[in-house]
C-alpha positions as CSV (number, residue, x, y, z in Angstrom):
1,M,0.0,0.0,0.0
2,N,1.5,3.3,-1.0
3,N,1.9,6.1,1.6
4,P,0.4,9.4,0.5
5,R,3.0,12.0,-0.2
6,R,3.3,15.0,2.0
7,P,3.0,18.4,0.3
8,L,6.2,20.3,-0.1
9,P,6.7,22.9,2.8
10,R,5.8,26.5,2.1
11,T,8.9,28.5,3.0
12,Q,8.6,31.1,0.3
13,P,9.6,34.6,1.2
14,F,7.3,37.6,1.7
15,I,8.2,40.3,-0.7
16,Q,8.1,44.0,0.4
17,L,8.3,46.0,-2.8
18,T,9.5,49.6,-3.0
19,C,9.5,51.6,-6.2
20,L,12.3,54.1,-6.6
21,A,10.2,56.4,-8.8
22,D,6.8,58.0,-8.1
23,D,5.5,59.0,-11.5
24,D,2.3,57.5,-12.8
25,N,3.9,55.2,-15.3
26,S,6.4,53.9,-12.8
27,T,3.7,53.3,-10.2
28,Q,1.6,51.3,-12.7
29,S,4.7,49.4,-13.7
30,A,5.3,48.5,-10.1
31,R,1.7,47.4,-9.7
32,D,2.1,45.1,-12.7
33,L,5.2,43.7,-11.2
34,V,3.4,42.9,-7.9
35,A,0.7,41.2,-9.9
36,R,3.3,39.1,-11.7
37,L,4.9,38.1,-8.4
38,R,1.6,37.1,-7.0
39,L,0.8,35.0,-10.1
40,L,4.1,33.1,-9.4
41,G,2.6,32.2,-6.0
42,L,4.6,34.8,-3.9
43,A,3.1,36.8,-1.1
44,C,3.9,40.5,-1.9
45,Q,3.1,43.8,-0.4
46,G,3.5,47.1,-2.3
47,P,4.3,49.1,-4.1
48,T,5.3,51.9,-1.8
49,D,7.4,54.7,-3.2
50,A,10.9,55.8,-2.1
51,R,9.5,59.0,-0.6
52,T,8.0,56.9,2.2
53,D,10.2,56.5,5.2
54,L,11.6,53.0,4.8
55,A,12.1,52.4,8.5
56,S,8.5,53.3,9.3
57,G,7.2,51.3,6.3
58,N,9.2,48.3,7.3
59,A,8.0,48.4,10.9
60,H,4.4,48.7,9.7
61,T,4.9,45.7,7.4
62,C,6.4,43.6,10.2
63,A,3.5,44.4,12.4
64,N,1.1,43.3,9.7
65,L,3.1,40.1,9.0
66,A,3.1,39.2,12.7
67,T,-0.7,39.3,12.9
68,Q,-0.7,36.9,9.8
69,G,1.7,34.5,11.4
70,V,4.4,35.2,8.9
71,P,8.0,35.2,10.4
72,T,9.5,38.6,9.7
73,E,12.9,37.0,8.9
74,Q,11.3,35.6,5.7
75,T,10.7,39.1,4.4
76,I,12.8,40.3,1.4
77,C,13.1,44.0,0.6
78,V,12.8,44.3,-3.2
79,L,13.7,47.7,-4.7
80,Y,12.3,48.3,-8.2
81,W,14.0,50.8,-10.5
82,P,11.6,51.2,-13.5
83,Q,13.3,51.7,-16.8
84,G,12.8,55.2,-18.3
85,A,11.8,56.6,-14.9
86,G,14.5,59.4,-15.0
87,I,16.2,58.2,-11.8
88,T,19.9,59.0,-11.8
89,P,22.5,56.5,-10.5
90,E,23.2,59.0,-7.7
91,T,19.6,59.1,-6.6
92,A,19.3,55.3,-6.9
93,A,22.4,54.9,-4.7
94,Q,20.8,57.2,-2.1
95,H,17.7,54.9,-2.0
96,L,19.9,51.8,-1.7
97,S,21.8,53.3,1.2
98,A,18.6,54.3,2.9
99,A,17.2,50.8,2.5
100,A,20.4,49.3,4.0
101,V,20.0,51.5,7.0
102,A,16.3,50.9,7.4
103,V,16.4,47.1,7.0
104,P,19.9,46.0,7.8
105,D,18.9,42.5,8.8
106,R,16.8,41.8,5.7
107,P,17.9,40.5,2.4
108,R,17.7,43.2,-0.3
109,M,17.2,42.8,-4.0
110,L,17.3,45.4,-6.8
111,L,15.3,44.9,-9.9
112,A,16.9,47.0,-12.7
113,E,18.4,46.7,-16.1
114,A,22.2,46.3,-16.7
115,E,22.5,49.7,-18.4
116,Q,20.9,51.4,-15.4
117,V,23.2,50.0,-12.7
118,Q,26.4,50.6,-14.6
119,G,27.1,53.8,-12.7
120,L,26.5,52.3,-9.3
121,G,29.6,50.3,-9.1
122,L,30.6,49.2,-5.6
123,T,27.6,51.0,-4.1
124,L,25.4,48.3,-5.6
125,L,27.7,45.4,-4.5
126,S,27.8,46.7,-0.9
127,Q,24.1,47.6,-0.5
128,V,22.1,44.7,-2.0
129,D,22.3,40.9,-2.0
130,A,20.9,40.4,-5.5
131,C,20.3,42.3,-8.7
132,L,18.6,41.2,-11.9
133,S,16.1,42.4,-14.5
134,A,12.5,42.8,-13.5
135,A,11.7,41.1,-16.8
136,A,13.9,38.1,-15.9
137,P,12.4,34.6,-16.6
138,A,10.3,33.3,-13.7
139,R,12.7,30.5,-13.1
140,E,15.6,32.9,-12.6
141,L,13.6,35.3,-10.5
142,L,12.4,32.5,-8.2
143,S,15.8,31.0,-7.9
144,A,17.3,34.4,-7.0
145,L,14.7,34.9,-4.3
146,Q,15.4,31.5,-2.9
147,I,19.1,32.2,-2.8
148,V,18.9,35.5,-0.9
149,Q,16.4,34.0,1.5
150,L,19.1,31.4,2.3
151,R,21.5,34.3,2.8
152,G,23.3,33.8,-0.4
153,C,23.8,36.4,-3.2
154,Y,22.9,36.5,-6.9
155,F,23.9,38.9,-9.6
156,A,22.6,38.2,-13.1
157,P,25.4,37.6,-15.7
158,E,24.5,40.8,-17.6
159,I,24.6,42.8,-14.3
160,K,28.0,41.4,-13.5
161,R,29.4,42.3,-17.0
162,S,28.0,45.9,-16.7
163,L,29.4,46.4,-13.2
164,L,32.8,44.9,-14.1
165,G,33.0,47.2,-17.2
166,S,32.3,50.3,-15.2
167,L,34.7,49.5,-12.4
168,T,37.6,48.7,-14.6
169,Q,37.2,52.0,-16.3
170,G,37.1,53.9,-12.9
171,D,39.2,54.2,-9.8
172,F,39.2,50.5,-8.9
173,P,41.7,47.9,-10.3
174,A,40.3,45.1,-12.4
175,K,41.4,42.4,-10.0
176,S,39.5,44.0,-7.1
177,A,36.4,44.5,-9.2
178,D,36.5,40.9,-10.4
179,E,36.8,39.6,-6.8
180,K,33.9,41.7,-5.6
181,L,31.7,40.5,-8.5
182,S,32.6,36.8,-8.2
183,L,32.8,36.1,-4.5
184,P,29.2,37.0,-3.5
185,T,27.6,35.2,-6.5
186,T,25.8,31.9,-6.1
187,P,24.6,30.0,-9.1
188,A,20.8,29.8,-9.4
189,M,19.1,26.6,-8.1
190,T,17.0,24.5,-10.5
191,P,13.4,23.8,-9.5
192,R,14.4,20.2,-8.5
193,E,17.3,21.5,-6.4
194,Q,14.9,23.9,-4.6
195,Q,12.6,21.0,-3.8
196,I,15.5,18.9,-2.4
197,W,16.9,21.8,-0.5
198,L,13.6,22.4,1.3
199,L,13.3,18.7,2.2
200,V,16.9,18.6,3.5
201,E,16.0,21.6,5.6
202,E,13.2,19.5,7.1
203,G,15.8,16.9,8.1
204,L,14.8,14.2,5.6
205,T,17.4,11.6,4.5
206,S,18.3,11.0,0.8
207,R,16.2,7.9,0.8
208,A,13.1,9.7,2.3
209,I,13.5,12.5,-0.3
210,A,13.8,9.9,-3.1
211,E,10.6,8.2,-2.0
212,Q,8.7,11.5,-1.8
213,L,9.8,12.9,-5.1
214,D,9.7,9.4,-6.8
215,I,13.3,9.6,-8.0
216,S,16.4,7.4,-7.2
217,V,18.6,7.9,-4.2
218,R,21.6,8.3,-6.5
219,T,19.8,11.2,-8.2
220,V,19.1,12.8,-4.8
221,D,22.7,12.5,-3.8
222,A,23.9,14.0,-7.1
223,H,21.6,17.0,-6.5
224,R,22.9,17.4,-2.9
225,R,26.5,17.4,-4.1
226,S,25.5,20.1,-6.6
227,L,23.8,22.1,-3.9
228,R,26.9,21.9,-1.6
229,Q,29.0,23.3,-4.4
230,K,26.6,26.1,-5.2
231,M,26.0,27.1,-1.6
232,S,29.7,26.4,-0.5
233,V,28.4,24.1,2.3
């Protein structure tokens, strides 16, 4: 007699979205982004705009989450920089610094295009844990969120190339720039690796995971080796 499979645990993060621009087009774009995140099955609050005091907004969000039984440590602060919004790199850097002060204990992700972040350089690397396009494929976006929730970092390849190009042309030596762009980056997990990671977090053995996912123990062990390499565990 087959045992019924237990559903995979829900440990998805809660997204607190802040838009760096406050014009009508940017606000609508941010709302569309929230709708997309919710369609992907993510809990998301926003958009607020960067004029709102981030510390007060974060405290308010934490209070709301507490009443819903959502652990506040699962919250990820997502900053959205709409393309064509007229935000300069200097202004964006100020918003990133403000977010780092307001939510120092929360993972922070910036959604922006490669050409937008080129002028941020080391400011971006020091203030956020992840950066990729808001139009990134769902698989990449979900993997990046999973990585930063586990306290890793993810910078999309095009973001890395843009930052490396701007740093090597500025005051920082190429070697230093390369180290800062390569050290914090963790390769994205595949959907199967995400499933296995969550079950490992529950304390399941390779055999138990294999039975639940209907795959071989050898396959589970191969995925676990890959995860150890990606997460440097």
